N, C-alpha and C positions, 0 to 999 in steps of 0.2 A: 362726032366720032363714035362708031359702033363698038360693041363689046369685043368683037373679033379683032379689030384694028388695035384697040387698047391692049389686048393680050399680046399681039405681035410686038408692039413697042416695048412692053414690059419685058418680054423675052430678050429683045435686042439690048436693052439697058442692062439686064442681068448678065448677058454675055460679055458686054464691054467691061462691066465691073469685075467679072471673073478674070478676064484677060489682064486687067490692071493689077489685080491682086497677085496673079501668077508672075507677071513681069517684075513686080516689086520684090517677090520672094527670090526670084532668080538673081536680081541685082544685089540683094542682101547677102546671097551666098557667094557671088562672084567678086564683088567689090572688095570685101575684106581681104580675100586672098590676094587680089592685085595690089591692094595697099600694103599688105605685109611683105609681098615680094619686092615692091618698089622701095619700101622703107628699109628692108634688109639690105638691098643693093646700095641705097644711098648711105646708110650707116657704115657699110663696109668701106666705102670710098672716101668717107669724111676724114679718117685719121689713119696714121700708121704708127707702130710701136717702135720706140728707140731703146737700145740696150746701152747701159752706161759703160764708160771706159774702164772704171774701176769701182768695185764695191766688195764688201766682205763675203756676202752670200746672197742667195735668193730664196724665196718661198713661194709655193703654189697655194693659191686660194681658190676654193670652189664656190662659184656663184651660180645658183640655179643649175647645178650639174655641169657647169662649164668651168674648166680649169684655166686660171690665168696666172702668169708669172709676175711677181712683185720683187723688188730689190730692197735689201735690208739696210736701213740707216740706223747707226748706233751713235752714242754720244761722242766717242773718241775715234770713230771710223766713218768719215764723210764719204759721200758718193760723188764721183766726177763724171760729168756728161759732156760730150762734144756735140755741137749742133750748128748747122749753117742756117743763116737767115737770108731774107726776111721771112718769118713765119711765126705762128702763134703756138706756144707750147703749153699743153695741159699736163699738170703733174697731179696724179691721183695719189692721195696719202691715206694710210690706214694705221692707226696706233694699235699696238698689241695690248690685250687685256688678259688678266688672269682667269676670268670666267665670264660666261654670258650675262651674269647679273652684277658685274662690277659697276661702280659708280662712274659718273662722267669725269673725264680727265682733260686737262688743257696741256698742249704742247706747242713749241715754237720751232719752226724750221727757218734757217737763214740761207739765203742764196747769194753766192758771190759770182760775178761775171768777170772773166779775164783777170785784170790786176786790181779790181775793186776790193779794197780792204774793209769797207764799211758794210756792204751787203744790204739786202732787203730782208726784213723779218716778217714772217707770216705766222700769226698766232691762231691756233685752231682748237676747238673743243669738240669732243666726240664721246659717244657711248658705244658699247659693244654692238656689233651687227647681229641681227637675228636671222639674217638670210645668207650669211657667208661663214665658211669654216676653213681652217687650214687643212691641207691635204697631208703634209708631212711634218708639221710642227705640233708636238704633243703638249697638252696642258695650257694652250694659249687660244685666245679668241680674237679674230680681227675686228677692228673698230669700223664704224660707219665711214663712208667715203667723205673726205674733205678735200676740195680741189684748190690748186694754186695755178693761176694763169700768168704766163710770161710772154711778152712780145719781144721776139728776138730780132735785133737789127741786122742789116746786111753784113755778110762776111762769116767767117768761121769763128765760133766762140766756144770757150770752155766755161762750164758752169760747175760750181762746187756747192753741194747741199750738206749742211751740217745740222745736227740736232742739238738744240740749246736746252739742256736739262742737267740736273745733278743726280739723276737716277741712272745708275750704271746698267740696270737690267731692262731699261726701256728700249723698245725698238719701234721704228715706224717703217712700214713697207710702202715703197714708192713704185709707181708705174708711169712711164713717160709716153705721151701721145702727141704727135704733131698733126695739126690740121692740114688737110689738103685743100687747096683753093684754086679756083679758075684763074687764068692770067689776068682777067679784068679785076677780080677781087684782090689779087696781089698788087696790081697797080694802084687800086684805091687805098689799100693799106699802106703802101709805100708813100703815098702822098700825105698821109697823116703822120709819118715818121720823120725823125731827124735825118736829113741828108747832108753829106759832106759838101762843103763849099770852099774852093781854093781862095786864099787871100790875094788881094791886089798887090800889096807891097809887104816885104819882110826882109830880114837880114840874111838868113840861111834856111835851106830846106834840110831837115834832119829825119833820117829813117830810124824808127824804133821798132823793136820786136816785143810785142805784148803777148805773152803766152804763145810764143812762136808764130804769131801773126804780125806781119809787117804793117806798120802804121806810119804815114807821113805827117810830121809835125813841122811847124814853122817858127823859127827863132826870132825873138826881138829883145832889145836891151835898151839901156838908157841912151837917148839920142837917136836910136834906130827903131822906131815904132813899127807895129804891124797894122795894116789897113785892110779892111774888108768892105766890099760894096754889097748892098742887099736891097732887094725890091720888096716893098711892103704893100699890104699889111702882112707881116710875118713875125717870126721870132728867131732870134739867134741864140745858139748855145755855144759857149766858148770853153773848151777843155784846155786847161793850162797846167803846166808842170814847171816847177822851179828846178834849175840845173844845179846839182851839188858837185863841188870839187873836193879834193882831198883835204883842204883847209877848213871845210865846214863840218859841223857836228852832225848828229843823227836827225836833227830837226831844225827847221828854220821857218821864217815867215816872209811874206812879200805882199806888196800892194800894187794894184793896177788901176790907172786912171783911164776912163773911157770918154772919148769925144765924139759927138754925133754932128757931122757937117761942121767941124771946127768949133762946136760949142760944147762946153763941159757937160757931161751927162751923168756920170756916176763913178764911184770908187769901190774897189773890191779887195778885201783883205783876207789872206789865208795863212794859216799855220799848218805846216805839213811835215811829215816824216819822209825818209828815203823810201822809195818803192823797191821792193825786193824781187818783183817778177817782170821788170822792164829792163831791157838791155839795148845799148846803142848798136847800130850796124857798123859804125866806124870809130866814133869817139870813145875809145876804151877808157880814157882817164876820167870820164864823167859818169854821174849817176843821177837819174831824175827823182823828183819827189812824187808822192801820190798825187793824183789829179785834183785840182781845184776848179770847180765848175760854177759858172754864173750865166744867167739868162738876160737877154736884152729884147725889149719889144720894139719892133720896127713899124713905124706909122706908114700911111699910104705914101707911095712914091718911091723914088730911088734915093738911097742915103749912103753916106760914107761913114764908117766907124773906125776910129784910130785908137789903138791900144798902146799906152805908154807905161813903161815901168817907173813907178814912183819910188819904191823902196824894195830892196837895198840898191844903191846906185851902181855897185860893181858886179851885180848878178846878171843873169840872162834867163829868159822864160821861153818855153816851148808852148805853142798853141795849135790846137786842131779845131777849126770852126765848123759848125753845123747850122742848117737853116730848116725851119718848118713853115710851110705856107700859111697855115692857120695859127693864130695866136690865142685861140679860145682857151687853151689849156695852160696859159702862162702861169708860172708859179706853182704848178702842181708837179709832184714827183711821180714819174711814170714808171711802171714796172717794165723791166727789160731795156731800160734806157742807158744802162752802163756800157762803157766801152772797155 
């Protein structure tokens, strides 16, 4: 190869290298813009903000020059939120601080769903945020974000958020976001949730109103058991309620015996108080207790489960059965599982 040909090849290689460099520079400029636009569009469609049904006040917090509304939670003034499921709820929490250099603090928020009187407790620790400021609250600094995630089951539900503290001047600011999901994602999430299953045999069907939401329960008593058929592998969740009459006190206990395919499986004992937020549709002379819940693992195949009232002999129980296809989470308490 002569010197002239080598020079041409060198020029061609240099031209290709220059073109490659220019192309990479163009891509470096264009791609981030596209990614930012796509990311911004995706983020905008991921969630929507919910406004609570009741709270004392709200506060605006500035985050990187963007003003966001938070709702104020105080010790003696809970926040009530209404939400329809199934969906995933993200609760953004920020504790108030006296100054940006305050020490780390720990706070606990309890969440009650519908007539649940026990609630779920979420303990959080946070320091003051260095990137956020209050717009209209003087002398206070918002804390760093601490999240609470709740899986909301099907139907309309009422959530009550309370601040568990002995500090009267403490406040936690909350912001509620609901994730938007595709129909396929909703179906996948529903498959992992507890789904209502009607019993095969029972004494009576009873309509209850739980926080103004109608729920069908099924009555059984001594000698008149409740039976449920289930296909495994799966898990059953039995929500039970003792029926209180005028002769009973404010609290009582009951025991349920469970038989799987006519073979004794387990016993479940509960001590319960009267429920204050549950009313009958028709039976005005009765009052239910707070719910007693137990789980049953269903092995492979079709099985029959019979619930018999063991004690007290003269009482009656209401039951609302649920089934979950997968039994991997047996024994674990799940967030948002309350009815």
